[in-house]
Backbone as a ProteinNet text record, in pm:
[ID]
protein_1_A
[PRIMARY]
XXXXXXXXXXXXXXXXXXXXXXXXXXXXXXXXXXXXXXXXXXXXXXXXXXXXXXXXXXXXXXXXXXXXXXXXXXXXXXXXXXXXXXXXXXXXXXXXXXXXXXXXXXXXXXXXXXXXXXXXXXXXXXXXXXXXXXXXXXXXXXXXXXXXXXXXXXXXXXXXXXXXXXXXXXXXXXXXXXXXXXXXXXXXXXXXXXXXXXXXXXXXXXXXXXXXXXXXXXXXXXXXXXXXXXXXXXXXXXXXXXXXXXXXXXXXXXXXXXXXXXXXXXXXXX
[TERTIARY]
8812.5	8715	8572.1	8551.2	8418.2	8376.8	8474.9	8444.9	8407.4	8472.6	8441.9	8301.1	8262.4	8127.6	8021.7	8047.9	7952.8	7940	8054	8051	7971.3	7993.8	7919.3	7770.3	7739.4	7598.5	7532.1	7603.3	7548	7528	7625.9	7613.6	7493.1	7477.5	7364.1	7232.1	7228	7105.8	7071.9	7174.6	7151.4	7102.1	7161.7	7118.6	6974.3	6937.8	6800.2	6702.1	6740.6	6653.9	6633.4	6742.8	6731.3	6643.2	6659.9	6577.7	6430.6	6402.6	6263.7	6204.9	6284.7	6238	6209.8	6297.8	6275.8	6150.6	6125.5	6004.6	5879.6	5881.8	5766.3	5743	5853	5840.3	5780.8	5829.6	5778.2	5630.8	5595.6	5456.4	5365.7	5411.8	5332.2	5316.4	5425.7	5421.1	5321.9	5323.1	5232.9	5087.6	5065.1	4927.7	4871	4958.1	4909.5	4867.7	4895.7	4854.7	4702.7	4641.5	4495.8	4443.7	4473.7	4420.7	4426.6	4355.1	4350.3	4456	4541.6	4637.7	4564.2	4615.1	4551.8	4568.5	4469.1	4473.3	4559.8	4596.2	4670.9	4574.9	4579.5	4488.9	4564	4488.6	4547.7	4570.3	4695.8	4731.8	4799.2	4775.3	4826.8	4973.8	5036.7	5175.2	5273.2	5228	5315.4	5389.1	5359.4	5429.5	5573.3	5649.7	5792.1	5815.8	5731.9	5748.2	5629	5546.1	5426.1	5457.1	5395.3	5410.6	5282.1	5290.6	5171.8	5070.3	4944.7	4835.8	4827.2	4865.5	4870.9	4734.1	4627.4	4493.5	4457.2	4493.1	4464.8	4546.1	4670.9	4754.9	4696.1	4647.3	4587.1	4460.1	4375.2	4253.5	4288.4	4391.4	4433.1	4484.9	4555.5	4601.3	4482.4	4379.1	4259.9	4195	4187.7	4131	4217.7	4348.9	4437.7	4420	4416.4	4409	4277.8	4167.1	4036.3	3995.1	4054.6	4012.7	4128.2	4231.9	4339.3	4424.4	4442.7	4533.9	4483.9	4359.5	4310.4	4377.2	4432.5	4498.9	4640.3	4663.1	4790.6	4876	5006.3	5100.6	5170.6	5235.8	5324	5453.9	5532.6	5648.1	5754.6	5765.5	5873.7	5837.1	5716.5	5673	5667.9	5733.7	5733.6	5645.5	5603.7	5516.6	5581.6	5712.9	5779.5	5774.2	5762.8	5758.6	5625.7	5524.1	5393.4	5384.9	5484.7	5482	5486.2	5392.1	5386.2	5318.6	5288.3	5221.2	5075.4	5054.4	4917.7	4873.5	4966.4	4932.7	5045.8	5014.3	5116.3	5195.5	5304.6	5388.8	5312.8	5233.7	5157.7	5055.2	4988.1	4890.7	4958.2	5074.8	5144.6	5195.6	5240.6	5284.7	5168.9	5050.8	4933.5	4891.9	4900	4863.9	4959.4	5088.1	5186.8	5171.3	5134.9	5121.4	5002.8	4911.8	4795	4828.3	4942.9	4978.6	5084.7	5087.9	5189	5292.7	5418.8	5529	5612.9	5642.2	5730.1	5874	5944.2	6081.6	6168.5	6296	6386.4	6503.7	6578.3	6553.7	6594.2	6538	6572.6	6695.3	6723.9	6843.4	6836.9	6715	6699.9	6695.4	6713.3	6712.3	6574.9	6472	6335.6	6277.3	6190.6	6120	6007	5970.3	5865.7	5786.7	5671.4	5587.1	5597.6	5595	5601.4	5509.7	5470.8	5391.7	5474	5407.1	5475.6	5537.1	5640.4	5709.1	5710.5	5753	5757	5852.6	5952.5	6050.9	6001.9	5885.8	5832.9	5761.5	5767.6	5691	5542.1	5461.7	5317.8	5288.4	5190.5	5164.9	5122.9	5162	5125.6	4991.2	4915.3	4786.6	4802.8	4917.1	4939.4	5076	5086	5210.6	5323.7	5292.2	5394.2	5328.6	5411.8	5362	5265.7	5293.8	5207.3	5067.1	5060.2	4929.1	4852.8	4925.1	4860.4	4803.8	4878.8	4829.6	4711.7	4719.4	4611.5	4480.2	4489	4368.2	4312.6	4388.3	4344.9	4347.1	4318.5	4307.3	4435.1	4548.1	4676.9	4745.8	4675.8	4735.4	4778.3	4897.6	4949.1	4924.5	4844.5	4824.8	4957.9	4990.5	5121.9	5136.9	5261	5292.5	5276	5221.5	5188.8	5291.1	5402.7	5500	5549.2	5579.7	5635.7	5543.6	5415.6	5323.2	5314.9	5325.1	5317	5436.5	5545.8	5663.1	5674.4	5607	5620.7	5529.8	5437.1	5343.7	5355.4	5345.5	5344.9	5222.5	5245.9	5137	5136.3	5199.7	5212.6	5079.3	5066	4944.9	4823	4841.3	4729.6	4676.5	4768	4726.7	4648	4694.5	4625.6	4483	4469.2	4335.8	4246.7	4301.9	4223.4	4181	4270.1	4237	4124.9	4131.4	4031.4	3894	3891.4	3763.7	3720.4	3796.8	3771.1	3688.7	3639.7	3559.3	3428	3394.6	3270.3	3231.8	3117.1	3072.5	3159.8	3187.5	3268.8	3194.5	3265.8	3199.1	3149.3	3063.8	3008.7	3120.6	3118.5	3220	3336.3	3345.9	3453.2	3405.7	3465	3425.2	3510.3	3445.3	3514.8	3504.7	3618.2	3620.2	3564.6	3514.8	3462.9	3570.6	3532	3625.3	3706.7	3685.6	3757	3660.2	3712.2	3632	3693.4	3608.7	3656.8	3700.8	3822.9	3876.5	3963.4	3921	3994.7	4133.7	4163.5	4295.4	4395.8	4348.8	4436.5	4478.1	4604.5	4655.2	4574	4519.3	4434.9	4288.4	4258.3	4119.3	4053.3	4116.6	4057.2	4142.7	4083.3	4155.5	4083.3	4161.8	4103.1	4051.4	4098.2	4054.3	3916.2	3818.7	3686.6	3693	3594.5	3594.3	3609.5	3720.1	3747.8	3673.1	3627	3570.3	3426.3	3344.6	3205	3174.1	3077.1	3040.1	3007.2	3063.5	3035.3	3103.5	3202.9	3267.7	3348.5	3403.8	3474.2	3408.5	3436.3	3384	3502.4	3523.1	3636	3616.5	3724.7	3717.8	3697.4	3744	3730.7	3598.9	3511	3380.1	3374.1	3483.3	3483.4	3391	3303	3215.1	3297.1	3269.5	3347.8	3287	3291.7	3248	3356.2	3318.3	3415	3528.6	3496.1	3598.3	3691.5	3633.9	3715.5	3808.7	3759.1	3843.2	3953.1	3919.6	4019.6	4128.5	4088.1	4185.4	4275.5	4216.6	4295.2	4394.1	4350.1	4440.3	4546.8	4515.9	4617.1	4725.8	4685.1	4783.6	4867.7	4803.6	4878.4	4980.4	4941.7	5034.4	5145.9	5116.4	5221.8	5320.7	5269	5358.3	5438.4	5375.9	5445.3	5560.5	5546.6	5652.5	5771.4	5750.8	5859.3	5829.8	5844.6	5816.7	5911.4	6022.4	6117.8	6081	5967.8	5927.2	5932.3	5865.8	5858.7	5995.4	6069.9	6202.1	6296.4	6286.1	6372.3	6347.3	6220.8	6189.2	6235.8	6220.9	6264.9	6415.8	6489.5	6634.8	6678	6608.7	6641.4	6618.3	6508	6481.4	6589.8	6630.9	6737.7	6868.2	6897.5	7021.1	7021.2	6909.3	6902.8	6907	6846.6	6850.2	6992.1	7063.1	7201.7	7289	7266.5	7345.2	7321.2	7195.6	7165.6	7229.7	7223.1	7287	7437.9	7495.9	7640.4	7679.3	7598.9	7626.6	7618.4	7518.6	7504.5	7622.4	7661.6	7775.4	7903.7	7922	8042.2	8048.2	7934.3	7931.6	7961.5	7904.3	7930.9	8077.6	8132.1	8272.1	8363.9	8331.4	8414.6	8416.5	8298.4	8292.8	8363.3	8347.3	8412	8563.4	8605.9	8749.3	8826	8769	8840.3	8800.5	8716.9	8674.4	8791.1	8886.8	9001.5	9089.1	9102.9	9184.4	9112.5	8980.7	8906.2	8896.7	8898.1	8886.2	9021.6	9129.5	9263.3	9296.7	9355.5	9400.2	9552.5	9610.5	9756.9	9796.2	9880.3	9929.4	10075.5	10108.4	10246.7	10309.9	10419.9	10489.3	10622.9	10644.2	10771.4	10885.5
-3882.3	-3979.7	-3932.5	-3877.6	-3829.3	-3711.8	-3623.3	-3509.4	-3552.3	-3654.9	-3705.1	-3761.6	-3834.1	-3890.4	-3780.7	-3677.2	-3566.7	-3495	-3479.7	-3414.7	-3497.1	-3630.3	-3717.4	-3714.5	-3709.1	-3703.7	-3576.1	-3464.5	-3337.4	-3338.4	-3397.2	-3405.3	-3489.8	-3604.7	-3692	-3623.8	-3552.8	-3482.4	-3372.4	-3301.6	-3196.1	-3251.1	-3363.1	-3424.4	-3471.4	-3529.7	-3575.3	-3458.8	-3349.1	-3231.1	-3174.9	-3168.8	-3117.9	-3207.6	-3339.3	-3432	-3418	-3404.8	-3387.5	-3258.4	-3150.6	-3022	-3028.6	-3096.8	-3110.8	-3189.3	-3295.4	-3375.5	-3294.2	-3217.4	-3134.3	-3027.4	-2968.5	-2865	-2921.4	-3040.7	-3103.8	-3138.1	-3194.1	-3231.4	-3109.2	-3001.9	-2879.5	-2820.1	-2824.2	-2767.9	-2842.5	-2977.8	-3056.3	-3035.9	-3029.2	-3018.6	-2878.7	-2779.3	-2642.7	-2608.8	-2696.3	-2671.8	-2679.8	-2573	-2565.2	-2618.4	-2744	-2807	-2958.3	-3027	-3172.9	-3227.6	-3319.6	-3380.2	-3456.6	-3447.5	-3517.1	-3667.2	-3740.2	-3885.4	-3938.5	-4064.2	-4128.6	-4198.5	-4162.5	-4219.5	-4317.7	-4403.3	-4503.9	-4442.3	-4421	-4365.9	-4474	-4469.7	-4576.1	-4558.9	-4448.4	-4423.2	-4429.5	-4469	-4464.2	-4594.6	-4699	-4825.4	-4819.3	-4922.1	-4924.9	-4917.1	-4984.6	-4986.6	-4923.4	-4850.2	-4791.6	-4656.8	-4632.7	-4505.9	-4424.9	-4299.2	-4214.3	-4264.2	-4253.1	-4285.1	-4172.7	-4202.5	-4099.2	-4035.8	-4115.2	-4060.3	-3963	-3998.2	-3909.1	-3780.7	-3792.4	-3673.5	-3581.8	-3640.3	-3558.7	-3489.8	-3565.6	-3503.9	-3396	-3422.9	-3324.1	-3197.1	-3210.8	-3091.3	-3011.3	-3080.7	-3009.9	-2931.7	-2991.8	-2920.4	-2800.8	-2820.6	-2707.9	-2595.3	-2630.7	-2529.1	-2451.8	-2522.3	-2457.4	-2393.2	-2436	-2385.4	-2318.3	-2395.1	-2345.8	-2237.9	-2246.7	-2154.7	-2011.4	-1988.2	-1850.5	-1771.3	-1841.2	-1772.3	-1823.1	-1952.3	-2014.3	-2042.6	-2033.1	-2058.9	-2192.9	-2238.7	-2356.6	-2316.2	-2235.7	-2172.8	-2272.4	-2385.7	-2479.2	-2584.2	-2580.1	-2678	-2612.5	-2675.8	-2628.3	-2719.9	-2668.6	-2747.2	-2879.5	-2878.2	-3000.2	-3112	-3075.5	-3177.4	-3251.5	-3196.5	-3261.5	-3366.2	-3368.6	-3462.9	-3606.8	-3686.2	-3825.4	-3846.8	-3738.4	-3749.9	-3705.8	-3589.7	-3538.7	-3525.5	-3494.3	-3470.2	-3519.4	-3530	-3564.2	-3439	-3457.6	-3344.3	-3247.4	-3300.9	-3215.1	-3131.9	-3193.6	-3119.4	-3008.2	-3038.1	-2938.2	-2822.6	-2851.7	-2743.8	-2649.2	-2706.7	-2623.1	-2545.4	-2608.5	-2540.7	-2425.9	-2449.5	-2345.1	-2227.7	-2257.4	-2150.6	-2059	-2101.1	-2018.6	-1901.5	-1906.3	-1797.9	-1708.7	-1583.8	-1488.7	-1470	-1485.3	-1476.6	-1354.2	-1274.4	-1158.6	-1207.6	-1179.5	-1226.6	-1109.4	-1136.2	-1032.1	-1011.8	-906.9	-804.5	-852.7	-787.1	-819.1	-739	-738.2	-668.1	-518.4	-465.1	-322.4	-292.9	-396.9	-377.8	-365.6	-409.6	-397.6	-535.6	-539.9	-662.8	-683.5	-807	-837.7	-959	-977.8	-1092.4	-1196.3	-1321	-1432.5	-1543.8	-1635.3	-1750.3	-1838.6	-1902.1	-1987.8	-2110.1	-2164.3	-2284.4	-2388.6	-2508.9	-2616.5	-2585.3	-2503.7	-2471.1	-2365	-2307.4	-2203.3	-2265.3	-2198.2	-2246.5	-2221.2	-2288.2	-2264.5	-2119.3	-2058.9	-1915.3	-1886.6	-1768.5	-1724.1	-1651	-1657.4	-1585.5	-1434.8	-1390.1	-1247	-1208.6	-1084.8	-1038.1	-1030.6	-999.1	-987.9	-1007.1	-1005.9	-1029.8	-921.1	-797.4	-686.7	-701.5	-743.9	-764	-876.9	-982.2	-1092.2	-1051	-970.3	-923.5	-827.6	-742.3	-646.1	-715.6	-829	-900.3	-990.9	-1009.7	-1102.3	-1038.3	-910.5	-843.2	-837.5	-833.6	-825.2	-957.3	-1069.4	-1202.3	-1256.6	-1312.7	-1368.2	-1518.2	-1567.9	-1712.7	-1782.3	-1885.6	-1949.1	-2024.9	-2035	-2118.8	-2265.3	-2346.5	-2485.1	-2585.7	-2539.6	-2631.4	-2734.8	-2691.8	-2780.7	-2794.6	-2767	-2770.5	-2909.6	-3013.9	-3149.9	-3184.3	-3109.3	-3131.3	-3026.7	-2916.5	-2806.3	-2821.5	-2914.4	-2932	-3072.4	-3080.9	-3211.9	-3289.8	-3412.6	-3493	-3497.1	-3399	-3400.4	-3407.7	-3508.5	-3522.7	-3548.7	-3614.1	-3635.7	-3502.6	-3410.4	-3279.2	-3202.8	-3206.7	-3133.5	-3185.2	-3317.6	-3375.8	-3342.8	-3353.3	-3323.1	-3176.8	-3087.9	-2945.5	-2915.1	-2974.7	-2946.6	-3001.3	-3109.2	-3172.6	-3144	-3062.4	-3045.9	-2925.3	-2847.8	-2730.1	-2773	-2705.1	-2735.4	-2614.5	-2624	-2515.4	-2509.8	-2389.9	-2372.1	-2424.5	-2486.9	-2537.2	-2423	-2456.3	-2355.5	-2289.2	-2158.6	-2083.9	-2038.6	-2088.7	-2049	-1929.1	-1814.8	-1692.2	-1676	-1665.4	-1649.6	-1504.7	-1446.1	-1309.7	-1304.9	-1191.2	-1179.6	-1214.3	-1291.8	-1330.4	-1453.3	-1517.1	-1638.6	-1756.2	-1874.7	-1996.4	-2098.2	-2178.2	-2275.5	-2403.4	-2445.2	-2571.5	-2629.8	-2739.2	-2792.6	-2844.6	-2865	-2915.2	-2802.8	-2679.3	-2564.1	-2509.5	-2470.8	-2420.4	-2299.7	-2308.7	-2202.1	-2220.1	-2305.2	-2333.6	-2232	-2116.7	-2010.8	-1990.2	-2003.9	-1992.4	-1891.5	-1812.3	-1708.2	-1763.8	-1881.1	-1939.3	-2002	-1959.9	-2022.9	-2165.4	-2248.4	-2384.6	-2380.6	-2433.7	-2413.9	-2508	-2622.1	-2723.9	-2755.1	-2769	-2808	-2918	-3001	-3109.9	-3055.3	-3121.4	-3083.1	-2956.4	-2910	-2783.5	-2794	-2911.3	-2934.4	-3052.3	-3065.8	-3177.7	-3258.4	-3375	-3458.8	-3514.1	-3512.7	-3562.4	-3713.2	-3785.5	-3931.3	-3979.1	-3885.7	-3923.2	-3954.4	-3938.5	-3963.4	-3864	-3909.9	-3816.8	-3714.8	-3588	-3481.1	-3443.7	-3538.1	-3506.8	-3425.6	-3359.8	-3279.8	-3365.8	-3484.3	-3574.5	-3622.4	-3655.4	-3702.2	-3593.2	-3471.6	-3361.4	-3331.2	-3337.5	-3314.2	-3420	-3542.4	-3651.5	-3635.1	-3601.5	-3588.7	-3472.6	-3357.4	-3242.7	-3265	-3341.9	-3376	-3462.8	-3559.9	-3644.1	-3560.4	-3468.9	-3384.2	-3297.5	-3238.2	-3153.4	-3235.9	-3360.1	-3448.5	-3479.3	-3503.1	-3524.2	-3398	-3281	-3155.8	-3132.1	-3180.1	-3162.4	-3253.4	-3363.2	-3455.2	-3523.1	-3450.4	-3509.2	-3622.5	-3635.2	-3743.1	-3870.7	-3872.5	-3982.5	-4118.2	-4130.9	-4259.8	-4303.2	-4211	-4244.4	-4282.8	-4216.1	-4247.4	-4389	-4427.5	-4562.4	-4666.5	-4635.4	-4728.8	-4747.2	-4637.8	-4647.1	-4719.7	-4694.8	-4764.8	-4914.5	-4953.2	-5095.6	-5159.9	-5090.4	-5143.4	-5157	-5056.8	-5059.2	-5176.6	-5195.8	-5305.1	-5440.7	-5449.5	-5575	-5609.9	-5512.5	-5536.3	-5566	-5493.4	-5516.5	-5656.5	-5702.2	-5836.1	-5943.7	-5926.7	-6023.8	-6024.9	-5906	-5898	-5966.1	-5947.4	-6011	-6162.4	-6212.7	-6357.2	-6415.6	-6349.8	-6398.2	-6391.8	-6283.4	-6269.6	-6376.6	-6403.9	-6507	-6644.3	-6674.4	-6804.5	-6817.5	-6710.8	-6715	-6731	-6663.2	-6672.7	-6815.3	-6878.2	-7015.4	-7111.4	-7089.9	-7178.3	-7157.9	-7032.7	-7001.5	-7051.1	-7042.3	-7078.8	-7215.7	-7285.8	-7416.8	-7514.3	-7507.5	-7599.4	-7573.5	-7446.3	-7415	-7451.8	-7432.2	-7463	-7613.2	-7693.2	-7838.7	-7908.2	-7833.6	-7894.1	-7952.3	-8067.4	-8133.3	-8143.1	-8116.3	-8120.1	-8246.1	-8322	-8445.9	-8428.4	-8466.5	-8459	-8597.8	-8605.5	-8733.2	-8728.6	-8827.2	-8832.7	-8873.9
4328.2	4277.3	4303.7	4426.9	4461.5	4374.2	4344.9	4258.7	4118.3	4066	3931.8	3926	4032.6	4035.3	4039.2	4117.2	4123.9	3989.6	3920	3789.1	3688.8	3689	3598.2	3630.7	3760.8	3800.7	3750.5	3758.2	3711.5	3559.9	3487.8	3342	3302.7	3369.1	3338.3	3370.1	3484.3	3521.9	3422.2	3375	3276.5	3144.1	3099.7	2974.1	2983	3098	3116.7	3114.2	3176.9	3178.8	3039.2	2960.4	2824.1	2738.6	2753.1	2675.4	2711.2	2842.5	2886	2833.3	2837.4	2786.7	2637.3	2562.2	2418.6	2387.3	2466.3	2445.7	2473.7	2582.3	2615	2510.3	2459.9	2357.4	2229.9	2189.5	2067.9	2082.6	2198.8	2221.8	2221.1	2286.1	2289.2	2151	2071.4	1936.9	1850	1860.6	1777.9	1819.6	1950.7	1997.1	1980.3	1956.4	1943.2	1800.8	1705.9	1568.2	1559	1512.4	1508.2	1375.7	1346.6	1226.6	1242	1154.3	1157.1	1061.8	1105.3	1012.5	902.9	782	669.6	684.4	639.4	643.6	530	540.1	433	337.8	210.8	111.8	21.9	-43.5	-132	-269.9	-304.5	-435.2	-518.1	-646.7	-733.8	-768.4	-729.2	-769.1	-652.7	-535.3	-418.1	-392	-468.2	-450	-498.3	-464.1	-497.3	-647.7	-725.2	-870.7	-942.4	-872.5	-932.7	-997.1	-1112.1	-1183.7	-1170.3	-1210.3	-1208.9	-1311.4	-1277.1	-1369.2	-1472.5	-1597.1	-1700.7	-1724.5	-1716.5	-1736.9	-1625.1	-1501.4	-1388.9	-1399.4	-1444.8	-1461.4	-1568.1	-1676.9	-1783.8	-1734.2	-1664	-1610.1	-1508	-1426.3	-1327.9	-1391.4	-1503.7	-1574.5	-1626.1	-1673.3	-1720.9	-1607.5	-1488.1	-1373	-1337.9	-1338.7	-1308	-1409.4	-1537.7	-1642.2	-1636.9	-1612.5	-1617.2	-1484.9	-1374.7	-1243.7	-1169.6	-1142.1	-1054.1	-1120.2	-1253.1	-1322	-1324.1	-1284.6	-1279.3	-1167.5	-1068.1	-956.3	-930.3	-953.1	-916	-1039.8	-1021.2	-1130.1	-1109.7	-1215.6	-1212.6	-1281.4	-1214	-1277	-1321.4	-1253.6	-1281.9	-1386.1	-1438.7	-1538.1	-1674.9	-1772.9	-1910.8	-1996.2	-2110	-2197.8	-2237.1	-2259.9	-2306	-2201.9	-2074.2	-1969.8	-1966.8	-2031.4	-2036.5	-2146.3	-2233.9	-2346.1	-2295.2	-2342	-2300.5	-2166.6	-2095.7	-1966.2	-1974.2	-2033.5	-2045.3	-2190.7	-2280.3	-2420	-2509.4	-2638	-2736.7	-2772.7	-2844	-2882.2	-2971.8	-3065.1	-3155.4	-3078.4	-2981.8	-2901.3	-2821.8	-2766.8	-2685.6	-2770.3	-2891.9	-2981	-3010	-3035.6	-3061.5	-2937	-2820.6	-2696.3	-2666.2	-2685.9	-2657.8	-2753.2	-2878.8	-2978	-2949.5	-2862.6	-2831.2	-2740.3	-2673.8	-2582	-2645.9	-2604.6	-2650.4	-2539.9	-2577.4	-2482	-2513.7	-2412.4	-2430.3	-2432.2	-2539.3	-2557.6	-2601	-2611.1	-2658.2	-2565.9	-2590.3	-2693.7	-2832.7	-2936.2	-3074.1	-3116.1	-3245.1	-3293.8	-3269	-3253.9	-3226	-3076.4	-2994.4	-2850.3	-2789.6	-2860.9	-2811.4	-2781.7	-2682	-2649.5	-2750.4	-2771.6	-2869.1	-2821.3	-2880.3	-2849	-2959.1	-2919.3	-3013.3	-2964	-3053	-3008	-2914.1	-2822.1	-2726.8	-2792.4	-2726.7	-2774	-2662.6	-2697.4	-2599.1	-2484.7	-2510.3	-2406.7	-2309.1	-2333.9	-2245.8	-2125.7	-2010.3	-1894.4	-1913.5	-1835.2	-1841.2	-1804.9	-1868.8	-1845.7	-1702.4	-1654.3	-1520.1	-1524.3	-1416.1	-1414	-1401.2	-1346.1	-1326	-1381.5	-1426.3	-1486.7	-1385.5	-1261.2	-1157.5	-1020.7	-917.2	-781.5	-736.3	-773.1	-731.8	-790.5	-916.9	-979.3	-911.3	-871.9	-802.3	-668	-594.1	-463.8	-480.6	-581.1	-602.4	-637.1	-706.5	-747.4	-638.4	-529.9	-425	-286.5	-282	-153.6	-73.8	-141.6	-73.3	-51.8	-70.5	-53.5	-188.9	-194.7	-319.5	-323.3	-418.5	-429.9	-455.6	-380.3	-393.7	-524.5	-568.4	-683.4	-642.5	-731.8	-698.4	-748.7	-803.6	-862.3	-761.8	-639.8	-538	-417.6	-436.1	-323.1	-260.9	-341.5	-288.2	-200.8	-214.4	-129.4	-19.1	-36	59.7	180.6	178	288.6	345.6	478.9	543	494.1	456.6	402.1	251.7	186.1	41.3	-29.9	-114.6	-195.7	-107.8	6.3	98.4	151.4	181.4	232.1	126	1.3	-105.3	-122.7	-126.6	-143.4	-23.8	96.7	216.4	218.7	177.2	177	78.1	-41.2	-143.5	-106.9	-33.2	1.2	144.8	217.2	360	399.6	304.1	339.3	406.1	514.5	585.1	670.4	735.9	823.1	947.9	992.8	1113	1235.1	1328.4	1449.1	1536.8	1628.9	1719.7	1799.5	1803.5	1876.5	1791.9	1669.4	1578.1	1497	1520.3	1451.4	1325.9	1211	1084	1038.8	1006.6	956.8	815.1	771.4	634.3	531.1	430.8	326.2	357.2	472.3	509.5	515.1	489.4	486	581.8	642.1	739.7	670.1	701.8	652.2	762.9	824.6	939.8	905.7	777.4	738.9	715.2	714.3	694.6	830.3	841.9	969.4	1014.8	1133.8	1185.6	1153.9	1055.6	1020.5	930.8	908.4	825.5	701.9	585.1	458.6	369.4	297.9	212.8	80.4	39.8	-86.9	-70.5	-148.2	-140.1	-193.4	-164.3	-219	-370.6	-424.4	-566.8	-660.3	-610.5	-699	-661	-763.7	-747.1	-848.7	-818.2	-908.9	-1047.8	-1150.3	-1288	-1334.3	-1261.3	-1296.8	-1425.6	-1453.2	-1578.9	-1649.4	-1776.6	-1854.9	-1906.9	-1847.6	-1885.8	-2026.4	-2104.3	-2241.3	-2245.9	-2141.8	-2143.1	-2083.5	-2047.7	-1997	-1849.2	-1776.7	-1632.7	-1562.2	-1473.8	-1401.7	-1322.3	-1345.2	-1281.8	-1147.5	-1053.6	-918.4	-847.2	-739.9	-665.7	-612.9	-564.2	-512.4	-623.3	-741.1	-852.7	-902.4	-916.7	-961.9	-860.4	-731.9	-627.8	-633	-654.2	-661.5	-783.9	-898	-1020.6	-1012.7	-965	-958.4	-851.2	-747.8	-647.5	-708.8	-790.8	-859.6	-954.5	-1026.8	-1120	-1046.8	-935	-860.2	-797.2	-761	-712	-823.3	-944.5	-1059.1	-1088.5	-1081.8	-1110	-1013.1	-889	-790.1	-816.7	-884.3	-917.9	-1052.2	-1162.2	-1293.7	-1330.6	-1257.6	-1285.1	-1210.6	-1142.3	-1054.9	-1124.7	-1238.1	-1306.6	-1357.5	-1416.1	-1468.8	-1355.4	-1242.6	-1128.6	-1077.9	-1069	-1023.6	-1124.5	-1254	-1357	-1352.4	-1340.4	-1332.4	-1205.4	-1095.2	-971.3	-982.9	-1050.4	-1070	-1156.2	-1263.4	-1348.6	-1270.3	-1188	-1110	-1012.7	-942.5	-846.6	-916.4	-1035.6	-1110.3	-1151.7	-1209.5	-1250.7	-1129.5	-1019.9	-898.9	-844.1	-847.5	-799.7	-885.6	-1019	-1108	-1088.5	-1074	-1051.4	-921.1	-817.6	-689.4	-700.5	-774.6	-790.8	-867.6	-977.9	-1056.9	-975.5	-902.3	-820.4	-712.4	-648	-545	-601.5	-718.7	-780.6	-820.3	-879.7	-921.4	-801.3	-691.6	-572.5	-519.2	-512.4	-462.1	-557.2	-688.3	-785.3	-787.4	-782.6	-792.1	-671.3	-553.3	-432.1	-377.5	-452.9	-403.6	-392.7	-486.9	-482	-360.1	-323.5	-206.2	-76.3	-74.1	47.2	73.2	-34.4	-17.8	-18.1	-26.6	-29	107.9	104.5	226.9	225.8	338.1	349.9	425.8	365	427.8	465.4	585.6	632.8	622.7	552.6	531.8	605.7	690	762.8	669.8
[MASK]
++++++++++++++++++++++++++++++++++++++++++++++++++++++++++++++++++++++++++++++++++++++++++++++++++++++++++++++++++++++++++++++++++++++++++++++++++++++++++++++++++++++++++++++++++++++++++++++++++++++++++++++++++++++++++++++++++++++++++++++++++++++++++++++++++++++++++++++

């Protein structure tokens, strides 16, 4: 009996030590990150039944196309996915036809160029990874298709990063070609501030301030990471509505069907 108690005591002591070590490791890991966590901002699409703002998505696509697309790609987004979100089908057909796509092989076994179609992905800024690295000093600009899901904070992180450029604090030495951004891990980022006031001209007349453009392109990249967002919420609402009605009908039928048995009285006659 004494040996069993000692064994249990050792097991409990070991478990406590491991838990304490894990807590200290987690705390140290979080506190060692040399950046500021992004704040939570009020977005119009984060509610239970809220959809993306189509106007913001369209403006965000314009910012991406005119600014971000010079370095970053959106490999997982095709022209057809923009239909009804940023442009009409006719506009997208015309936009896709402006680019030349290498296709093939043809009947002679040769590759050829053709006008773009709705089924084609958005064009890449570089022909291949090597060209991208050569144009950016050895660093490859990341693809932005899933950036809103690949970073902690999601759309909040993207907006904070775009608007967070500032002068480095005293004692922070920045290497040539790097810029200080407290929201980026390490505080030093190779991408220069990408947005400036008036850099694009919105077709709907919205003032193109740096904050507005950052907000719009953040919404667009959030949509690009989950283009099924609106449809998923709509289907979920329909499912819950049907499930609720079915539950109500089932509950009523159960009470009605078994009410005679529940109210039955048994009389014993001698």
